Backbone as a printed PyTorch tensor [residue, N CA C, xyz], in Angstrom:
tensor([[[-26.3820, -11.8950, -65.2640],
         [-25.2590, -12.1380, -66.1150],
         [-25.3400, -13.5640, -66.5930]],

        [[-25.1390, -13.7530, -67.8530],
         [-25.1990, -15.0740, -68.4670],
         [-23.8060, -15.5690, -68.7290]],

        [[-23.5980, -16.8520, -68.4810],
         [-22.3130, -17.4820, -68.7550],
         [-22.5650, -18.6020, -69.7360]],

        [[-21.6640, -18.7360, -70.6560],
         [-21.8280, -19.8010, -71.6360],
         [-20.8010, -20.8790, -71.3690]],

        [[-21.2750, -22.0870, -71.2690],
         [-20.3990, -23.2350, -71.1030],
         [-20.2150, -23.8110, -72.4850]],

        [[-18.9560, -24.0750, -72.8670],
         [-18.7240, -24.5760, -74.2210],
         [-19.5510, -25.8240, -74.4850]],

        [[-20.1990, -25.8710, -75.5940],
         [-21.0130, -26.9960, -76.0280],
         [-22.3930, -26.9840, -75.4270]],

        [[-22.6860, -26.0290, -74.5940],
         [-24.0000, -25.9750, -73.9610],
         [-24.5910, -24.6000, -74.1660]],

        [[-25.7800, -24.4770, -73.7190],
         [-26.4210, -23.1830, -73.8290],
         [-26.0670, -22.3130, -72.6350]],

        [[-26.4590, -21.1470, -72.6100],
         [-26.1210, -20.1920, -71.5670],
         [-26.8100, -20.5520, -70.2570]],

        [[-26.0690, -20.4050, -69.1450],
         [-26.5950, -20.6890, -67.8010],
         [-26.5360, -19.3940, -67.0330]],

        [[-27.5950, -19.1390, -66.2770],
         [-27.6290, -17.9080, -65.5150],
         [-26.9490, -18.1210, -64.1720]],

        [[-26.0160, -17.2810, -63.8080],
         [-25.3070, -17.3760, -62.5270],
         [-26.1770, -16.7710, -61.4540]],

        [[-26.3420, -17.5070, -60.3330],
         [-27.1750, -17.0160, -59.2410],
         [-26.5310, -17.3580, -57.9050]],

        [[-27.2690, -17.2160, -56.8340],
         [-26.7210, -17.5520, -55.5310],
         [-26.3720, -19.0410, -55.4620]],

        [[-25.4250, -19.4070, -54.5660],
         [-24.9760, -20.8000, -54.4310],
         [-26.1410, -21.6830, -54.0010]],

        [[-26.0580, -22.9590, -54.3740],
         [-27.0930, -23.9280, -54.0450],
         [-27.1880, -24.0730, -52.5150]],

        [[-28.3750, -23.9780, -51.9310],
         [-28.6020, -23.9780, -50.4910],
         [-29.1300, -25.3130, -49.9660]],

        [[-28.9320, -26.4190, -50.6390],
         [-29.5430, -27.6840, -50.2310],
         [-28.7360, -28.4460, -49.1780]],

        [[-27.5300, -28.0890, -48.7520],
         [-26.7120, -28.7940, -47.7660],
         [-27.0450, -28.3670, -46.3380]],

        [[-26.2650, -28.8840, -45.3310],
         [-26.4440, -28.5420, -43.9230],
         [-25.4700, -27.4300, -43.5520]],

        [[-25.9250, -26.5780, -42.6390],
         [-25.0200, -25.5490, -42.1430],
         [-24.1730, -26.1500, -41.0260]],

        [[-23.1140, -25.5100, -40.6710],
         [-22.2240, -25.9770, -39.6150],
         [-22.9610, -26.0620, -38.2770]],

        [[-23.8460, -25.1300, -38.0050],
         [-24.6070, -25.1290, -36.7530],
         [-25.5300, -26.3440, -36.6930]],

        [[-26.1830, -26.6770, -37.7880],
         [-27.0600, -27.8580, -37.8080],
         [-26.2650, -29.1370, -37.5400]],

        [[-25.0810, -29.2390, -38.0950],
         [-24.2390, -30.4160, -37.8760],
         [-23.8030, -30.5030, -36.4190]],

        [[-23.4150, -29.3670, -35.8210],
         [-23.0110, -29.3540, -34.4260],
         [-24.1590, -29.7250, -33.4950]],

        [[-25.3600, -29.2340, -33.7650],
         [-26.5310, -29.5780, -32.9450],
         [-26.8230, -31.0710, -33.0600]],

        [[-26.7760, -31.6260, -34.2600],
         [-27.0170, -33.0510, -34.4670],
         [-25.9710, -33.8950, -33.7290]],

        [[-24.7110, -33.4810, -33.7780],
         [-23.6460, -34.2020, -33.0680],
         [-23.8680, -34.1470, -31.5630]],

        [[-24.2770, -32.9970, -31.0490],
         [-24.5250, -32.8610, -29.6070],
         [-25.6580, -33.7850, -29.1670]],

        [[-26.7240, -33.8480, -29.9370],
         [-27.8400, -34.7430, -29.6110],
         [-27.3840, -36.1980, -29.6520]],

        [[-26.6110, -36.5500, -30.6520],
         [-26.1080, -37.9220, -30.7890],
         [-25.2160, -38.3040, -29.6120]],

        [[-24.3110, -37.4080, -29.2250],
         [-23.3990, -37.6780, -28.1120],
         [-24.1730, -37.8080, -26.8010]],

        [[-25.1910, -36.9690, -26.5900],
         [-26.0240, -37.0570, -25.3880],
         [-26.7280, -38.4120, -25.3280]],

        [[-27.2700, -38.8520, -26.4420],
         [-27.9480, -40.1520, -26.4970],
         [-26.9980, -41.3030, -26.2160]],

        [[-25.8110, -41.2760, -26.7930],
         [-24.8230, -42.3440, -26.5780],
         [-24.3810, -42.3690, -25.1090]],

        [[-24.2010, -41.1900, -24.5150],
         [-23.8130, -41.1150, -23.1020],
         [-24.8960, -41.7190, -22.2140]],

        [[-26.1590, -41.4060, -22.5010],
         [-27.2620, -41.9750, -21.7240],
         [-27.3040, -43.4880, -21.8780]],

        [[-27.1080, -43.9910, -23.0690],
         [-27.0960, -45.4400, -23.2930],
         [-25.9350, -46.1000, -22.5710]],

        [[-24.7810, -45.4610, -22.5600],
         [-23.6210, -46.0260, -21.8720],
         [-23.8770, -46.1210, -20.3730]],

        [[-24.5020, -45.0950, -19.7870],
         [-24.7850, -45.1420, -18.3520],
         [-25.8310, -46.2130, -18.0430]],

        [[-26.8110, -46.4000, -18.9170],
         [-27.7830, -47.4780, -18.7340],
         [-27.1050, -48.8370, -18.8300]],

        [[-26.1460, -48.9660, -19.7100],
         [-25.4150, -50.2190, -19.8610],
         [-24.6470, -50.5460, -18.5810]],

        [[-23.9900, -49.5370, -18.0020],
         [-23.2490, -49.7350, -16.7520],
         [-24.2170, -50.1150, -15.6200]],

        [[-25.3650, -49.4490, -15.5430],
         [-26.3570, -49.7680, -14.5170],
         [-26.8820, -51.1940, -14.6690]],

        [[-27.1070, -51.6270, -15.8980],
         [-27.6110, -52.9880, -16.1120],
         [-26.5560, -54.0230, -15.7340]],

        [[-25.2890, -53.7450, -15.9850],
         [-24.2170, -54.6680, -15.5740],
         [-24.1830, -54.7780, -14.0540]],

        [[-24.2930, -53.6510, -13.3440],
         [-24.2950, -53.6700, -11.8760],
         [-25.5170, -54.4140, -11.3350]],

        [[-26.6750, -54.1870, -11.9460],
         [-27.8980, -54.8690, -11.4950],
         [-27.7870, -56.3730, -11.7130]],

        [[-27.2220, -56.7920, -12.8330],
         [-27.0470, -58.2270, -13.0960],
         [-26.0640, -58.8500, -12.1090]],

        [[-24.9830, -58.1590, -11.7880],
         [-24.0040, -58.6640, -10.8300],
         [-24.6450, -58.8230,  -9.4570]],

        [[-25.4190, -57.8210,  -9.0390],
         [-26.0820, -57.8710,  -7.7440],
         [-27.1150, -58.9940,  -7.6960]],

        [[-27.8670, -59.1730,  -8.7730],
         [-28.8600, -60.2520,  -8.8110],
         [-28.1800, -61.6160,  -8.7360]],

        [[-27.0780, -61.7720,  -9.4400],
         [-26.3390, -63.0420,  -9.4050],
         [-25.7970, -63.2930,  -7.9930]],

        [[-25.2580, -62.2630,  -7.3670],
         [-24.7030, -62.3830,  -6.0170],
         [-25.7920, -62.7310,  -5.0020]],

        [[-26.9560, -62.0840,  -5.1080],
         [-28.0670, -62.3530,  -4.2040],
         [-28.5930, -63.7750,  -4.3890]],

        [[-28.7100, -64.2100,  -5.6260],
         [-29.1680, -65.5690,  -5.8990],
         [-28.1920, -66.5900,  -5.3270]],

        [[-26.9050, -66.3540,  -5.5060],
         [-25.9030, -67.2840,  -4.9950],
         [-25.9150, -67.2980,  -3.4710]],

        [[-26.1030, -66.1350,  -2.8470],
         [-26.2150, -66.0650,  -1.3860],
         [-27.4110, -66.8780,  -0.9040]],

        [[-28.5130, -66.8080,  -1.6380],
         [-29.7090, -67.5640,  -1.2590],
         [-29.4540, -69.0710,  -1.3620]],

        [[-28.7320, -69.4910,  -2.3940],
         [-28.3990, -70.9140,  -2.5460],
         [-27.5390, -71.3710,  -1.3670]],

        [[-26.5590, -70.5720,  -0.9740],
         [-25.6920, -70.9210,   0.1520],
         [-26.4640, -70.9400,   1.4730]],

        [[-27.4160, -70.0280,   1.6370],
         [-28.2460, -70.0140,   2.8420],
         [-29.1360, -71.2540,   2.8930]],

        [[-29.7040, -71.6200,   1.7550],
         [-30.5560, -72.8130,   1.6930],
         [-29.7450, -74.0670,   2.0120]],

        [[-28.5080, -74.1010,   1.5280],
         [-27.6330, -75.2370,   1.8010],
         [-27.4060, -75.3980,   3.3160]],

        [[-27.1190, -74.3110,   4.0030],
         [-26.9050, -74.3830,   5.4600],
         [-28.2060, -74.7330,   6.1780]],

        [[-29.3130, -74.1790,   5.7250],
         [-30.6020, -74.4960,   6.3480],
         [-30.8830, -75.9960,   6.2430]],

        [[-30.6010, -76.5890,   5.1000],
         [-30.8150, -78.0330,   4.9290],
         [-29.8830, -78.8430,   5.8300]],

        [[-28.6480, -78.3780,   6.0020],
         [-27.7280, -79.0620,   6.9160],
         [-28.2720, -79.0480,   8.3410]],

        [[-28.7600, -77.8940,   8.7840],
         [-29.2960, -77.7880,  10.1370],
         [-30.5720, -78.6080,  10.2940]],

        [[-31.4240, -78.5580,   9.2900],
         [-32.6770, -79.3270,   9.3480],
         [-32.4220, -80.8300,   9.2930]],

        [[-31.2750, -81.2360,   8.7720],
         [-30.9440, -82.6470,   8.6830],
         [-30.4050, -83.2470,   9.9730]],

        [[-30.0900, -82.4070,  10.9570],
         [-29.6040, -82.9280,  12.2360],
         [-30.7360, -83.6060,  13.0040]],

        [[-30.3740, -84.5780,  13.8200],
         [-31.3700, -85.3520,  14.5560],
         [-32.1170, -84.4740,  15.5540]],

        [[-33.4380, -84.5450,  15.4990],
         [-34.3060, -83.7750,  16.3880],
         [-35.6660, -84.4610,  16.3790]],

        [[-35.8510, -85.3990,  17.2740],
         [-37.0950, -86.1670,  17.2800],
         [-37.2490, -86.9500,  18.5700]],

        [[-37.9300, -88.0850,  18.4660],
         [-38.1620, -88.9630,  19.6020],
         [-37.7190, -90.3680,  19.2370]],

        [[-37.2940, -91.1330,  20.2530],
         [-37.0180, -92.5430,  19.9970],
         [-38.3230, -93.3270,  20.0940]],

        [[-38.2690, -94.6450,  19.9730],
         [-39.4840, -95.4610,  19.9690],
         [-40.2140, -95.4340,  21.3070]],

        [[-39.5280, -95.0680,  22.3800],
         [-40.1600, -94.9760,  23.6990],
         [-40.6980, -93.5750,  23.9870]],

        [[-40.5050, -92.6510,  23.0660],
         [-40.9870, -91.2850,  23.2500],
         [-40.0060, -90.3750,  23.9460]],

        [[-38.7590, -90.8310,  24.0830],
         [-37.7220, -89.9980,  24.7100],
         [-37.1530, -89.0510,  23.6510]],

        [[-37.0400, -87.7430,  23.9680],
         [-36.5060, -86.7960,  22.9720],
         [-35.0620, -87.1290,  22.5990]],

        [[-34.7850, -87.0620,  21.3120],
         [-33.4290, -87.2330,  20.7840],
         [-33.0250, -85.9380,  20.1060]],

        [[-31.8420, -85.4250,  20.4560],
         [-31.3570, -84.1730,  19.8740],
         [-29.8820, -84.2860,  19.5550]],

        [[-29.4930, -83.7760,  18.3990],
         [-28.0780, -83.6990,  18.0610],
         [-27.5220, -82.4460,  18.7170]],

        [[-26.7040, -82.6410,  19.7240],
         [-26.1030, -81.5040,  20.4220],
         [-24.5810, -81.5390,  20.3330]],

        [[-24.0540, -82.3260,  19.3740],
         [-22.6000, -82.4430,  19.2690],
         [-22.0520, -82.1400,  17.8760]],

        [[-22.8880, -82.1130,  16.8540],
         [-22.3880, -81.8950,  15.4880],
         [-21.8270, -80.4820,  15.3510]],

        [[-20.6740, -80.3840,  14.7100],
         [-20.0890, -79.0810,  14.4010],
         [-20.3470, -78.8240,  12.9160]],

        [[-21.3800, -78.0530,  12.6330],
         [-21.7650, -77.7810,  11.2460],
         [-20.9520, -76.6580,  10.6170]],

        [[-19.9820, -76.1240,  11.3590],
         [-19.1630, -75.0430,  10.8070],
         [-17.9260, -75.5740,  10.0880]],

        [[-17.7300, -76.8870,  10.1100],
         [-16.5800, -77.4840,   9.4300],
         [-17.0730, -78.5050,   8.4090]],

        [[-16.2330, -78.7970,   7.4440],
         [-16.5450, -79.7940,   6.4190],
         [-15.4120, -80.7970,   6.3860]],

        [[-15.7010, -82.0860,   6.5830],
         [-16.9920, -82.6700,   6.9700],
         [-17.3000, -82.3720,   8.4340]],

        [[-18.5840, -82.5740,   8.8110],
         [-18.9970, -82.3330,  10.1920],
         [-18.1710, -83.1790,  11.1460]],

        [[-17.9620, -82.6350,  12.3390],
         [-17.3070, -83.4050,  13.4090],
         [-18.2720, -83.4680,  14.5940]],

        [[-17.9030, -84.1790,  15.6310],
         [-18.7180, -84.2610,  16.8450],
         [-18.1680, -83.3530,  17.9320]],

        [[-17.5790, -82.2280,  17.5530],
         [-16.9950, -81.3090,  18.5250],
         [-17.7300, -79.9770,  18.5510]],

        [[-19.0260, -79.9990,  18.1920],
         [-19.7780, -78.7560,  18.1360],
         [-20.9610, -78.7470,  19.0820]],

        [[-21.9540, -77.9610,  18.7420],
         [-23.1260, -77.8070,  19.6010],
         [-24.4140, -78.2980,  18.9440]],

        [[-24.3520, -78.7690,  17.6890],
         [-25.5450, -79.2900,  17.0190],
         [-26.6840, -78.3010,  17.0270]],

        [[-27.8160, -78.7470,  17.5580],
         [-29.0120, -77.9010,  17.6150],
         [-29.2200, -77.2630,  18.9890]],

        [[-28.1540, -77.1570,  19.7780],
         [-28.2380, -76.4410,  21.0510],
         [-28.4130, -74.9520,  20.7570]],

        [[-29.0220, -74.2060,  21.6700],
         [-29.1950, -72.7690,  21.4390],
         [-27.8580, -72.0660,  21.1860]],

        [[-27.8780, -71.1540,  20.2430],
         [-26.6740, -70.3940,  19.8750],
         [-26.4380, -69.2580,  20.8620]],

        [[-25.1880, -68.8080,  20.9690],
         [-24.9170, -67.6320,  21.8100],
         [-25.6270, -66.3930,  21.2570]],

        [[-25.9260, -65.4680,  22.1310],
         [-26.5570, -64.2150,  21.7050],
         [-25.6410, -63.4960,  20.7160]],

        [[-26.2140, -62.9140,  19.6910],
         [-25.4490, -62.1340,  18.7190],
         [-24.7860, -62.9460,  17.6350]],

        [[-25.1660, -64.2070,  17.4710],
         [-24.4850, -65.0350,  16.4620],
         [-24.7970, -64.6150,  15.0320]],

        [[-25.8430, -63.8300,  14.8270],
         [-26.1040, -63.2950,  13.4820],
         [-25.4150, -61.9500,  13.2610]],

        [[-25.0260, -61.2840,  14.3480],
         [-24.4050, -59.9670,  14.2460],
         [-22.8880, -60.0080,  14.1780]],

        [[-22.2860, -61.0940,  14.6400],
         [-20.8260, -61.1700,  14.6600],
         [-20.3870, -62.5980,  14.3730]],

        [[-19.1090, -62.7450,  14.0440],
         [-18.5590, -64.0550,  13.7240],
         [-18.2080, -64.7860,  15.0130]],

        [[-19.0540, -65.7360,  15.4060],
         [-18.8510, -66.5230,  16.6170],
         [-18.4900, -67.9440,  16.2030]],

        [[-17.3790, -68.4360,  16.7100],
         [-16.9300, -69.7880,  16.3840],
         [-18.0470, -70.7920,  16.6480]],

        [[-18.2740, -71.6550,  15.6760],
         [-19.3350, -72.6490,  15.7670],
         [-20.6280, -72.2120,  15.1250]],

        [[-20.7530, -70.9170,  14.8420],
         [-21.9790, -70.3710,  14.2300],
         [-21.6660, -69.5840,  12.9570]],

        [[-20.4820, -69.8080,  12.3820],
         [-20.1010, -69.0970,  11.1640],
         [-19.1660, -69.9840,  10.3590]],

        [[-19.2920, -69.8900,   9.0540],
         [-18.2930, -70.4860,   8.1750],
         [-18.1060, -69.5730,   6.9700]],

        [[-17.0690, -69.8560,   6.1740],
         [-16.6920, -68.9870,   5.0620],
         [-16.5740, -69.8220,   3.7970]],

        [[-16.9730, -69.2080,   2.6830],
         [-16.9700, -69.9040,   1.4090],
         [-16.2690, -69.0560,   0.3650]],

        [[-15.6940, -69.7250,  -0.6290],
         [-15.0490, -68.9820,  -1.7080],
         [-16.0960, -68.5580,  -2.7390]],

        [[-15.6680, -67.9610,  -3.8230],
         [-16.5750, -67.4520,  -4.8430],
         [-17.3770, -68.5210,  -5.5550]],

        [[-16.9570, -69.7850,  -5.4440],
         [-17.6900, -70.8970,  -6.0570],
         [-18.6010, -71.5940,  -5.0570]],

        [[-18.5550, -71.1640,  -3.7900],
         [-19.3930, -71.7650,  -2.7620],
         [-18.7280, -72.9030,  -2.0210]],

        [[-17.4300, -73.1170,  -2.2470],
         [-16.7090, -74.1770,  -1.5470],
         [-16.2890, -73.6850,  -0.1620]],

        [[-16.4500, -74.5460,   0.8370],
         [-16.0910, -74.2140,   2.2080],
         [-14.5820, -74.0110,   2.3090]],

        [[-14.1520, -72.9110,   2.9820],
         [-12.7090, -72.6870,   3.1460],
         [-12.3010, -72.4450,   4.5930]],

        [[-13.2560, -72.3840,   5.5150],
         [-12.8650, -72.2140,   6.9030],
         [-14.0060, -71.7900,   7.7970]],

        [[-13.6880, -71.6840,   9.0860],
         [-14.6580, -71.2300,  10.0880],
         [-13.8870, -70.4940,  11.1780]],

        [[-14.5840, -70.0030,  12.1700],
         [-13.9450, -69.2740,  13.2600],
         [-14.2410, -67.7960,  13.1890]],

        [[-13.7520, -67.0620,  14.1610],
         [-14.0560, -65.6300,  14.2570],
         [-13.3490, -64.7950,  13.1940]],

        [[-12.1430, -65.2150,  12.7600],
         [-11.3890, -64.4380,  11.7720],
         [-11.7290, -64.8980,  10.3600]],

        [[-11.9000, -63.9320,   9.4550],
         [-12.2100, -64.2460,   8.0620],
         [-10.9430, -64.7620,   7.3760]],

        [[-10.9850, -65.9930,   6.8260],
         [ -9.7900, -66.5270,   6.1760],
         [ -9.5360, -65.8650,   4.8170]],

        [[ -8.3000, -65.9270,   4.3900],
         [ -7.9110, -65.3850,   3.0880],
         [ -8.6570, -66.1310,   1.9820]],

        [[ -9.1440, -65.4130,   1.0070],
         [ -9.8510, -66.0230,  -0.1170],
         [-11.3420, -66.1790,   0.0980]],

        [[-11.8590, -65.7760,   1.2580],
         [-13.2960, -65.8980,   1.5180],
         [-14.0630, -64.8660,   0.7010]],

        [[-15.1190, -65.3280,   0.0530],
         [-15.9860, -64.4290,  -0.7110],
         [-17.3260, -64.2290,  -0.0050]],

        [[-17.7630, -65.2540,   0.7320],
         [-19.0440, -65.1950,   1.4460],
         [-18.8490, -65.6400,   2.8820]],

        [[-19.5860, -64.9880,   3.7980],
         [-19.6400, -65.4670,   5.1610],
         [-21.0630, -65.9220,   5.4220]],

        [[-21.1700, -66.9720,   6.2120],
         [-22.4760, -67.5640,   6.4880],
         [-22.6010, -67.7260,   8.0050]],

        [[-23.5870, -67.0420,   8.5810],
         [-23.8280, -67.1110,  10.0220],
         [-25.1880, -67.7640,  10.2600]],

        [[-25.3260, -68.4220,  11.4080],
         [-26.6120, -69.0090,  11.7370],
         [-26.8300, -68.9620,  13.2370]],

        [[-28.0910, -69.0600,  13.6160],
         [-28.4340, -69.1240,  15.0350],
         [-29.5750, -70.1140,  15.2130]],

        [[-29.5870, -70.7200,  16.3860],
         [-30.6180, -71.6800,  16.7550],
         [-31.1980, -71.1960,  18.0740]],

        [[-32.5190, -70.9740,  18.0830],
         [-33.1870, -70.4680,  19.2770],
         [-34.3870, -71.3480,  19.5850]],

        [[-34.6070, -71.6920,  20.8480],
         [-35.8200, -72.4320,  21.2000],
         [-37.0500, -71.5470,  20.9830]],

        [[-38.1240, -72.1450,  20.4830],
         [-39.3760, -71.4080,  20.3210],
         [-39.9360, -71.1280,  21.7090]],

        [[-40.2020, -69.8630,  22.0710],
         [-40.6440, -69.5550,  23.4420],
         [-41.8800, -70.3380,  23.8880]],

        [[-42.8050, -70.6100,  23.0020],
         [-44.0320, -71.3100,  23.4080],
         [-43.8470, -72.8250,  23.5370]],

        [[-42.7650, -73.3820,  22.9770],
         [-42.5070, -74.8290,  23.0600],
         [-40.9970, -75.0780,  22.9830]],

        [[-40.2340, -74.6080,  23.9690],
         [-38.7730, -74.6420,  23.8810],
         [-38.1620, -76.0430,  23.8670]],

        [[-38.8670, -77.0340,  24.3740],
         [-38.3110, -78.3890,  24.4110],
         [-38.4450, -79.1160,  23.0750]],

        [[-39.4060, -78.7090,  22.2530],
         [-39.7070, -79.4770,  21.0440],
         [-39.5390, -78.7230,  19.7380]],

        [[-39.3660, -77.4050,  19.7780],
         [-39.2800, -76.6290,  18.5390],
         [-38.1470, -75.6160,  18.6430]],

        [[-37.3440, -75.5540,  17.5750],
         [-36.2790, -74.5440,  17.5000],
         [-36.4780, -73.6930,  16.2600]],

        [[-36.0640, -72.4430,  16.3720],
         [-36.1010, -71.5030,  15.2440],
         [-34.7050, -71.4610,  14.6580]],

        [[-34.6090, -71.6660,  13.3600],
         [-33.3250, -71.6480,  12.6540],
         [-33.2280, -70.3770,  11.8310]],

        [[-32.1790, -69.6010,  12.0380],
         [-31.9020, -68.3940,  11.2540],
         [-30.5950, -68.6250,  10.5000]],

        [[-30.5780, -68.2800,   9.2140],
         [-29.3390, -68.3560,   8.4280],
         [-29.1830, -67.0390,   7.6860]],

        [[-27.9860, -66.4930,   7.7470],
         [-27.6590, -65.2520,   7.0520],
         [-26.4040, -65.4870,   6.2080]],

        [[-26.4590, -65.0960,   4.9390],
         [-25.2900, -65.1790,   4.0640],
         [-25.1000, -63.8100,   3.4480]],

        [[-23.8520, -63.3570,   3.4530],
         [-23.5470, -62.0750,   2.8180],
         [-22.1430, -62.1290,   2.2300]],

        [[-21.9220, -61.3440,   1.1830],
         [-20.5620, -61.2530,   0.6410],
         [-19.6210, -60.6740,   1.6970]],

        [[-18.4090, -61.1770,   1.7480],
         [-17.4230, -60.7050,   2.7300],
         [-17.1620, -59.2150,   2.5520]],

        [[-17.2470, -58.7110,   1.3240],
         [-16.9820, -57.2890,   1.0770],
         [-17.9550, -56.3920,   1.8390]],

        [[-19.0880, -56.9410,   2.3140],
         [-20.0680, -56.1570,   3.0660],
         [-19.8740, -56.2830,   4.5660]],

        [[-18.8310, -56.9700,   5.0060],
         [-18.6790, -57.2440,   6.4320],
         [-18.4560, -55.9840,   7.2590]],

        [[-18.0580, -54.8820,   6.6690],
         [-17.8700, -53.6400,   7.4150],
         [-19.1370, -52.8270,   7.5340]],

        [[-20.2350, -53.2960,   6.9280],
         [-21.5020, -52.5740,   6.9690],
         [-22.3110, -52.9980,   8.1940]],

        [[-23.5590, -52.5070,   8.3390],
         [-24.3270, -52.8090,   9.5530],
         [-24.3560, -54.3040,   9.8710]],

        [[-24.4730, -54.6690,  11.1540],
         [-24.4610, -56.0810,  11.5420],
         [-25.5220, -56.8800,  10.8220]],

        [[-25.2500, -58.1680,  10.6500],
         [-26.1540, -59.0460,   9.9170],
         [-27.5070, -59.2130,  10.5550]],

        [[-27.6480, -58.9700,  11.8360],
         [-28.9300, -59.1510,  12.4900],
         [-29.8050, -57.9050,  12.4420]],

        [[-29.3390, -56.8520,  11.7990],
         [-30.1340, -55.6270,  11.7520],
         [-31.3310, -55.8180,  10.8330]],

        [[-32.2810, -54.9180,  10.9190],
         [-33.5040, -55.0350,  10.1320],
         [-33.2690, -54.7020,   8.6650]],

        [[-32.1730, -54.0630,   8.3350],
         [-31.9040, -53.6570,   6.9610],
         [-31.1840, -54.7860,   6.2260]],

        [[-31.7850, -55.2470,   5.1220],
         [-31.1350, -56.2750,   4.3110],
         [-30.2090, -55.5730,   3.3290]],

        [[-28.9680, -56.0130,   3.3010],
         [-27.9720, -55.3950,   2.4430],
         [-28.0240, -55.9870,   1.0440]],

        [[-27.5320, -55.2520,   0.0420],
         [-27.4890, -55.8010,  -1.3140],
         [-26.5970, -57.0400,  -1.3630]],

        [[-27.0650, -58.0820,  -1.9860],
         [-26.2960, -59.3110,  -2.0970],
         [-26.4450, -60.2400,  -0.9130]],

        [[-27.2330, -59.8470,   0.0760],
         [-27.4000, -60.6240,   1.2950],
         [-28.6420, -61.5090,   1.1880]],

        [[-28.6010, -62.6710,   1.8310],
         [-29.7610, -63.5680,   1.8860],
         [-30.0040, -63.9650,   3.3300]],

        [[-31.2750, -64.0750,   3.6990],
         [-31.6670, -64.4900,   5.0410],
         [-32.7700, -65.5250,   4.9330]],

        [[-32.6490, -66.5720,   5.7160],
         [-33.6820, -67.6040,   5.7650],
         [-34.0790, -67.8370,   7.2160]],

        [[-35.3260, -68.1800,   7.4110],
         [-35.8670, -68.4780,   8.7300],
         [-36.6590, -69.7740,   8.6230]],

        [[-36.4370, -70.6870,   9.5390],
         [-37.1580, -71.9570,   9.5040],
         [-37.4220, -72.4770,  10.9050]],

        [[-38.2680, -73.4910,  10.9910],
         [-38.5790, -74.1480,  12.2510],
         [-38.2560, -75.6210,  12.1350]],

        [[-37.8180, -76.1860,  13.2400],
         [-37.6140, -77.6220,  13.3010],
         [-38.3460, -78.1070,  14.5360]],

        [[-39.3210, -79.0120,  14.3460],
         [-40.1690, -79.4930,  15.4240],
         [-40.0240, -80.9960,  15.5700]],

        [[-39.9910, -81.4590,  16.8120],
         [-39.9660, -82.9020,  17.0530],
         [-41.3120, -83.4810,  16.6330]],

        [[-41.2400, -84.6300,  15.9830],
         [-42.4720, -85.3050,  15.5830],
         [-42.6070, -86.5640,  16.4100]],

        [[-43.8090, -86.7930,  16.8950],
         [-44.0700, -87.9760,  17.7140],
         [-43.8440, -89.2440,  16.8850]],

        [[-43.3260, -90.3390,  17.5290],
         [-43.0820, -91.5800,  16.7940],
         [-44.3610, -92.2300,  16.3020]]])
C-alpha cells in the first residue's frame, strides 16, 4: 500500500523501524552494570579497611619502637673499674619516668600476656601516654606491654627486651604472648648487652 505525503512522493508503508533496543536488552545491560558497580563498591570498602589496618599496624610499630628505645636507653654497662651498672629503679610505665620501678630487672612471668603494673602503659589515638596499671584507663586506644628477660647463656650481662603494642579494641582476643600476631599488632624483640669500658 502506498501513502502519499503532501508535497512529497509516495512512500511505501512497511514494518516499523527495528534499529532500537528491546526491553530485554536494556534490562540485561542494567543488570550487568549494577553487578559491576556492586563489585566496585565492595572493593572500595575492602580497600578502606586494608588502609585503616595498615595505618594502625604502622602506628603500633612506631609506639613499640618508642618503648624499645626507652628500655635500651636505661643504664646497663660497667663503671671505670669494671663493676656492672644496671638501672633497676626506673619506672618506664609512667611519663616522666620515676625511680619507683624495676628498670631492667627481670619482668614477672606473663607480662606480655596480661596487664601487669610496671610492664604496661596505655596511649591515646595520637600516641600520647594516658596511664599505666592493670586496668585500662578511659580513652585508651593502644596498650603497650613489655618484658625483660636475662639471656640464659649470659644472664648477668645480656637481657632480652620484648615489646608488644596492640589496639585496645583487640584486648579481648588471644593473649599478646601467643604465637598468632593479631591485625594491627606490633611486636619487637631486642638485646641489650653490657659493653666493657
